[in-house]
N, C-alpha and C positions, 0 to 999 in steps of 0.2 A: 549372445549380445544383441541388443536392439539395433537394427540397421536403418530403420526408416526415419521419418520425421519424429522428433521428440525433443522435449525440454529436459535436459539433464540438471538435476537439483543437487548441489553439493552440500551435504549436511555438515561436513567439517568446516566449510566456509561460513555457514550459518553460526556454528558454535564460536568460531573466531570473532565474528562481528558482535555477537552477544557479549563475549568477554571484553572486547575492546570498549564497547559502549559502557558496560558496567564499570570499567576502569576510570571513567570520567566522573563517576558519582561518589559521594560519601558512602561508606559501608552500610549505613542504615537506610539509605534512599531506596525505595521500592522501584521495581522495573516492570512496566506494563508493555507487553509485546503485542503489537497491533497486527492482527491476522485477518483483517477484513478483505473483501474482494478476493477470496480464495488465496489468502496469504500473498497478496500482491501478485497473483498469478502463479505462485509456486506450489500450491496445493495445501489447503488449510489444515487437513488432518495430519499428514506426516510432519508438517512444520510445527504445528502446535504440540504434537507428541514429543518432538525433539526438544522444543523449548521448555516444555514441562519437565522433562528429564534434566535439562540444564539448570532449572531453578527459577524460571520466570515467576514473578509474584502475582501477576494479573495478565489476562488476555483482554483484548478489545476487538469487537466486531462492529460493523456498521448496523446490522439489522439482526432481529431476533432469530430469524431462520438460520443465519450463519452460526449464531451461538448454540442453537438447538443441535445442529449437526455436530458441533464439537462435543457437546454433552453426550450425544449418542455414540461417540467414539472414545469414550473413556477420559475425557478431559475434566478433571475435578477442581482445577485451579479456578479461582474467582474469575468471572467473565463480565466485563462491562459492555453494555450495548449502547454505542455512541449515538445512534439515530433511531432509537426506539420510537415506535408510532403507537398512537393511542389504542388502536384496535388489537395490537399485539401485547399490550401490557399484562393481561392475565397470564399469558404464557411465561413471561418473565418470572412470575411468582411460582408457577408450576415447575419450572426448570432451574430455579435458584440462580437467576440472572439478575444483575444489577443494572437498572435502567438509568440513563442520563435524562434528567428532567430539565428541559430547556424552555419551558413557558409556564406561566401561572396556570393556564388552562390545563396543561398536561399534569401539573402537580395536583390539581383538583381531581382529575380523572384517575390518576394512580392511587390517591388516598381512597377514593371510592372503591376501587378494585381491592385494595388491601384490606379495607374494612370488611368487604363482602366475603373475603377469604379468611377473615378472623386473624389477620397478621398482627404481630407486635414487633415494633422497631425494625421493619423490613428496610434493608439498605438501599439508599438512592444516592445518586451523585447529581449535584446541582451545577448546571453550566450557565455561566454568566458571559454575556457578550461584552468584550472589552475593546473591540475594534475590528475584528474580522468581518462582522456584519454578515454572518451566515445564520446559524441557529444560536439561541442563547437567551436567557432571561435578561431584561433590561435592568441595569444596576438601580434605577429608580424604584424598582419593585422589590428590592431586597427586604424591606421591613414587612411588606405584605407576605413574602415567602416565609420569613422567619416566624411570623404569627401563625401561619397555617401549619408549619412543622411543629411548633410548640403545642398547638391545640390538638394535634392528632398523633397519639402514641403508636398508631399503626405503622408509621414510617420513622426512619432515623437517617440523618445525613451521614453517609459513609464517606462521601467524597465531595469536594468542591473543585471545580475545574473551569478553565477557559482555554482558548486556543490562540497561539501567536500567529499573526498574519504574515509576517515578513522576516522571520528569525534567520533565514538563510541570506538575507540581503543587509549587509552591514551599513550600507548607505541609508537605510531606514532605521538606524539605531535609536534615534530619538523617539520614533513612533513606537518601536518595540519596548523601550523603557517606560514609555507612558502606559502601555498595556500592562506591563509588570507591576508598575506602581498602583494602577487601578485595581488590579487583582489583589494586591496585598491589602489595600484598604477594604475591599469586600471581605477578605479573610478575616481582617481584624474585627470588623463589625459582627460577622457571623460567629466568630470565636467568643466574643463578648456575650452574645445572646444565648449561646448554647452551653450546656453544662457538661459536655463530653468532647473528646477529641475526634477529629476527622482527617482523612487524607486530603492533601492539597496537591493538584497537578495542573501544570500549564504547558510544559515544555514537550515539543515534538523532537524529531532527531536533530534538526538544526538548533533547536533551543538547548538540547543537551550539550552540543558541541560549542556553541557560541555564547550561551548565557548561563553560566553556572549559578547566578543569582536567582534564576527562575527554576531551579531544580526542585525546590521545596522538599516534600518528603515522598514524592513519586514522580517519575517521568514516563512519557509514552514514546515508543519508537516503532516506526513502520519501515520506511524505506532504508534506514540505516542498517537494519537487521539483514536486509537483502543485498547489501554491498554498496550503497550509494549515500554519500554524505552532503550532497548539494554544494560541494566545494572540492576542488582538485586536491588541496592539501589533506583533506580528510579522506577522500577517495583512495589516496595512496595507502592509507591504513586499513581500509576495508576491503573485503574480498567479494566480488560479485558471486552470488550463489547459483545463478541460472546460466546455462548455455543452451542456445537454441540451434538445433541442427536439422538439416533435411538432406535430400538426395536429388541428383539429376535424374529426371524421368526420360529425357530425350534430348539429343542435340540435332540441329539442322542448319544447312547452309541456305541462304537466300541471296537474291541478286539485287543490285541497285534498283530502287523504285518499289521493291516489295515492302509490305508493312508488317508490323508485329503487334499483336493483341487487338483489343476492341477499338472500333472507331478510327482506325488507321492513323492514330496519333504519333506513331513512330514510323518514319519512312527511311529505309536504308539508303545511304548515299553511295555506298560501295558494296561489292560482294562481301558478305559477312556471315558469321556463325553465331547462333544463339543456343542457349540451354534452357530447358524448362525445369523449374524447381517445384517440388511437390508441397507447396505451401501458398496460402493466399489470404484475402481479407476475411474469408470464412474461418480462418485460424487465428486472426489478429494482426496479420501483416497488412495494414490498411492501405488504401489507394494513395495516400500521401507519400508513400515510399516508392511510387512509380516514377517514370520519366527521369531516371538517373538520380533521384533524391536519396538513394541508399546504395551501398555497396555490400556485397557478400563475399565470402572467401572460399575459393575453390583451389585445392592443392596449393594453398599458401598465397594465392594471388587475389587481389581485390578486383571484383568485376561489378559493373554497374547494372542497375535494372533498366529494362527497355519497356517503354509504353505503359499501358495501364495494368495495374495489379488485378488479376482475376480472382474469383471467389476461392478457387482451390489450387491455384498455381500462379507463378509469375516467371517472366523471362529475364535473362541476363546476357550480356554481350561476352562471348567466349572466343571471339575471333582469334585472339593472340595467345591463347593458352591451350595446353594439352589437357583434355578431359573427355569423359565418356559417360554414358548412362550408368547409374549406380554409384558414381563418385559422391563422396560426402561434401556437403555444403555447410559452412559455418555462417549463420545469420548474426549471432553475437555470442561472445564468450568472455572470459576475464580479460583477455588481451585486447579484443575489439568489442568493447562492452555495449550494453543496452543504452547507456547514456549517450555515447557517441552516435550509435545507430539512430536514435531518436532525434537528437538535436540537429543532425545533419539534414533532417526533413522538417525541422521546425516545431518539434514537439518535445516531450519530456519522457524520461525513463519510466515514470509512474504509469503513464498512459500505455506505453508499449507493453510493459510487463503485465499489468492487470488485464490487457486485452487479449493475451494468449488464451485461446479457447480450450475448453475441456476435451475437445476431440484430439488435441495434441497430447500424446501420452507423456506423463511425468515419470522420469526414471530417476530413482533416488540412489545416490552413491555416497560412500564414506559414512 
């Protein structure tokens, strides 16, 4: 059994979350599993292999390189590249990847590549900006896009998509409903112009849970698969997939006036004992978690961080508990989860999970 620092990834919990999210959908609604950013830090290859086994209809990555890695490891399920970039578009064709086209200029570029590779009806997904104001085609360019697609048989619209900006915040319901209505109108116009059917998808995890009217015929889920629903009532139904553990490297006593870590930003007021944990910002435990902004668990007791987080280690106050070098440390687990750990320091579970670096071994269980 692995005893050092590791991220334990529970594939049984992943399966539970997949089935729970699927239960919110109509039987015919397709499910896209988002495995970008190393599957939110959980390890894209084992996660995608498990989700392919479970029956995911699509995968989504942010970039072409991520999708290529999946193909190289036996993933044959369709893969959507959410943030394909123009210089990588030929690889999409070579590796049977479906790019998201998010500007008129990008559509022109992809049509040129598809023609050069003598493609017919190559599948693309058109992304329209309905309010997130990130990437996306402006709705005023819809007619121009339709004309280009109709005139170029080298491409075919496989999907129409947008992205909800605030689906987790029900106080923004009117904004979200406006996004949904705008998307429906774009869908109507595109459907009228084309002579074939296409997939329509707008919902992320919070859209799945809060806006059934926005499920259309496919949904996309990222954070929900990994155990977080952006709402405590949904979190109770989901199971965090990852547990981050480490070990104590050393414990030491110091006297009042002694400092701990860089720049002497923690000064002991009394005689105290600290423990050194074999994990740091080089592993994804960023400096925001220092200065008592996070607690970890040693032998069942919460202990706060001390001073600045170092690159490869951080220190915690163990004055009042029994522990020694080699004892296990829980950074987060299903009981003391990544959402709580992150929010205590003013950030979110997404940032914490995706920031766990690859030098932290992933151990797959169940």
